[in-house]
C-alpha positions in Angstrom: 67.9 -157.2 -234.8 66.4 -156.6 -231.5 63.8 -154.2 -231.9 64.0 -150.6 -230.1 61.8 -149.4 -227.7 60.8 -145.8 -228.4 58.0 -145.1 -225.8 55.0 -146.3 -223.9 51.7 -145.7 -225.3 48.0 -147.4 -224.0 47.2 -149.7 -227.0 43.6 -148.3 -227.1 45.6 -145.3 -228.9 47.8 -146.8 -230.9 44.7 -149.2 -232.4 42.2 -146.8 -232.9 44.9 -144.8 -235.1 45.8 -147.8 -236.9 42.5 -148.7 -237.6 42.0 -144.8 -239.1 44.8 -145.4 -241.2 43.6 -148.6 -242.5 39.7 -149.0 -242.6 39.3 -152.1 -244.2 41.0 -154.2 -241.2 38.3 -153.0 -239.0 36.2 -155.5 -236.9 39.0 -155.9 -234.7 38.1 -155.6 -230.8 40.5 -152.9 -229.5 40.3 -154.0 -225.6 43.6 -155.1 -224.4 46.3 -155.0 -221.5 48.9 -152.0 -221.6 51.8 -152.6 -223.7 55.0 -150.8 -224.9 54.7 -150.6 -228.8 57.9 -151.0 -230.0 59.6 -150.6 -233.9 62.3 -152.8 -235.7 63.8 -152.7 -238.7 64.7 -155.7 -240.8 66.7 -156.0 -244.5 63.5 -155.3 -246.3 60.9 -153.7 -244.5 59.7 -152.0 -241.1 58.2 -154.3 -238.6 56.0 -152.8 -235.9 54.6 -155.2 -233.0 53.4 -154.8 -229.4 55.4 -156.5 -225.8 52.5 -157.2 -224.2 52.2 -157.3 -220.6 49.2 -159.5 -220.4 48.7 -163.3 -221.8 46.8 -161.9 -225.1 48.5 -162.6 -228.3 45.7 -162.2 -230.8 46.4 -158.4 -231.2 50.4 -159.2 -231.8 49.7 -161.3 -234.7 46.9 -158.8 -236.1 49.6 -156.5 -236.1 51.9 -158.4 -237.9 49.3 -159.7 -240.8 48.3 -156.2 -241.1 51.6 -154.8 -241.6 52.2 -157.9 -243.7 49.4 -156.4 -246.5 51.4 -153.5 -247.2 50.3 -150.9 -244.3 53.7 -150.7 -242.9 54.2 -147.2 -243.5 50.7 -145.9 -242.6 50.6 -148.2 -239.3 54.1 -147.2 -238.5 53.4 -143.6 -238.4 50.0 -143.9 -236.7 51.8 -145.9 -233.7 54.7 -143.6 -233.7 52.4 -140.2 -233.2 50.2 -142.3 -230.6 53.7 -143.4 -228.4 54.3 -139.6 -228.3 50.5 -138.5 -227.6 50.5 -140.5 -224.7 54.0 -140.0 -223.2 54.4 -138.0 -220.1 54.3 -134.3 -220.5 57.3 -132.5 -220.1 57.4 -128.9 -218.9 59.9 -126.2 -219.7 62.0 -125.1 -216.7 61.8 -121.3 -215.8 64.6 -119.3 -217.0 67.1 -117.0 -219.0 65.1 -117.0 -222.6 61.9 -117.9 -221.4 59.1 -115.2 -222.4 60.9 -111.6 -223.0 64.0 -112.6 -221.1 67.1 -110.7 -222.5 65.4 -109.0 -224.9 65.6 -105.2 -226.1 62.4 -103.9 -224.6 63.3 -100.3 -224.6 60.2 -97.7 -224.7 57.9 -100.9 -225.0 54.0 -100.2 -224.2 52.7 -103.0 -222.3 50.2 -100.8 -220.3 47.1 -102.6 -219.2 48.4 -106.1 -220.5 47.8 -108.9 -218.4 51.2 -110.4 -217.5 51.2 -112.6 -214.8 53.9 -114.9 -214.0 55.9 -113.7 -217.2 59.7 -113.6 -217.4 61.3 -110.5 -218.0 65.1 -111.5 -216.6 68.0 -109.3 -217.9 65.9 -107.0 -220.6 66.7 -103.6 -221.9 63.2 -101.7 -220.7 64.6 -98.3 -220.3 61.4 -96.2 -220.4 59.4 -98.8 -221.1 55.3 -98.6 -220.0 53.7 -101.1 -217.7 51.0 -98.7 -215.9 48.1 -100.6 -215.0 49.6 -104.3 -216.3 49.0 -107.2 -214.1 52.6 -108.0 -213.4 52.2 -110.8 -210.5 54.6 -113.1 -210.0 56.4 -111.8 -212.8 60.8 -111.4 -212.6 62.2 -108.6 -213.6 65.7 -110.4 -211.8 68.6 -108.1 -213.3 66.2 -105.9 -215.7 67.0 -102.4 -216.8 64.1 -100.5 -216.1 65.7 -97.3 -216.2 62.9 -94.4 -216.1 60.1 -97.2 -216.5 56.8 -96.2 -215.3 55.0 -98.9 -213.6 52.4 -96.7 -211.9 49.4 -98.6 -211.0 50.6 -101.9 -212.0 49.9 -104.9 -210.4 53.5 -106.5 -209.0 52.1 -108.5 -206.3 54.8 -111.5 -205.4 56.9 -110.1 -208.5 60.5 -110.1 -208.6 62.6 -107.0 -209.0 65.9 -107.9 -207.6 69.1 -106.8 -208.8 67.2 -104.1 -211.4 67.9 -101.1 -212.2 65.1 -99.0 -211.2 66.6 -95.4 -211.4 64.3 -92.9 -212.6 61.2 -96.0 -212.5 57.9 -94.6 -211.2 55.9 -96.8 -209.0 52.9 -94.6 -207.8 49.9 -96.3 -206.6 51.6 -99.5 -207.7 51.1 -102.8 -205.6 54.2 -104.5 -204.6 52.7 -106.7 -201.5 55.0 -109.8 -201.2 57.4 -108.4 -203.9 61.2 -109.4 -203.9 63.2 -105.9 -203.8 66.8 -105.3 -203.4 68.4 -101.8 -202.5 67.9 -100.6 -206.3 64.2 -99.8 -205.2 65.2 -96.7 -203.3 66.5 -95.7 -206.9 63.0 -95.1 -208.2 61.4 -91.7 -209.0 58.5 -92.0 -207.3 56.9 -94.4 -204.6 53.8 -92.3 -203.7 50.8 -94.3 -202.6 52.6 -98.0 -203.5 51.6 -100.6 -201.1 54.9 -102.6 -199.9 53.0 -104.9 -197.7 55.0 -108.2 -196.8 57.6 -107.0 -199.4 61.1 -108.5 -198.8 63.7 -105.8 -199.0 67.1 -105.3 -197.0 66.5 -103.5 -193.8 68.5 -100.4 -194.7 66.5 -100.1 -198.1 63.0 -100.0 -195.8 64.5 -97.1 -193.9 65.7 -95.0 -196.6 62.3 -95.6 -198.4 60.8 -94.4 -195.0 62.8 -91.4 -194.9 61.8 -90.0 -198.6 59.1 -87.3 -198.7 57.0 -89.0 -201.0 56.7 -92.3 -199.1 53.0 -91.0 -198.5 49.4 -91.8 -200.0 47.5 -94.8 -199.9 46.9 -97.4 -202.4 43.7 -97.0 -204.3 43.3 -100.7 -204.6 44.3 -102.0 -201.6 43.3 -99.1 -199.5 46.7 -99.5 -197.6 48.9 -96.2 -196.8 52.6 -96.2 -197.9 53.9 -95.6 -194.7 51.9 -98.1 -193.0 53.0 -101.1 -195.6 56.4 -99.7 -194.9 56.4 -100.2 -191.2 57.7 -96.8 -190.9 57.9 -95.3 -187.0 
């Protein structure tokens, strides 16, 4: 039957693993043009051979002779591992279910933790503690942070859009370049918080400016809360 292509790999990697699997066949020069490793089956045995992109044919002959000596299982395994090891890497797409997203974290203690870029989307995080945590670029989209303590936390560039923030504390927190919605106005305290360049609705910014606790200076950035909110 026609061989089925399972992945591209550099021959040097595949052949090195083949020689490790069958040391008694060593002595063969490994340099050769890039190729595609293919695996196919017949009625009685598994056959593995490279489809050459150059003119060299000796390596292909070597493969067939080696496999004919009964080294099929080890060689095939080595080739399969090599094909996956040399394949282009793939990366997970950010979204629900990543990191802590969707978990019940009520009362959880993350104080002082480094959680840069972590996902907390849709968590149940009532009364959770994030004091002095590094939450730069973290996402709390639609998270329940009722009564959570985020004082002294670094929330630079973090997303708190549509998060439940009733009773949450942001004293001395850094929220520069953070993404906020009207729920930030439900926070219990914002004394000393730095909102420099934070994105929020204009009416929400006005509500924050009218608060009596929109005072103080952030201990880390040296920016006054009212100044960061561009209050009149």
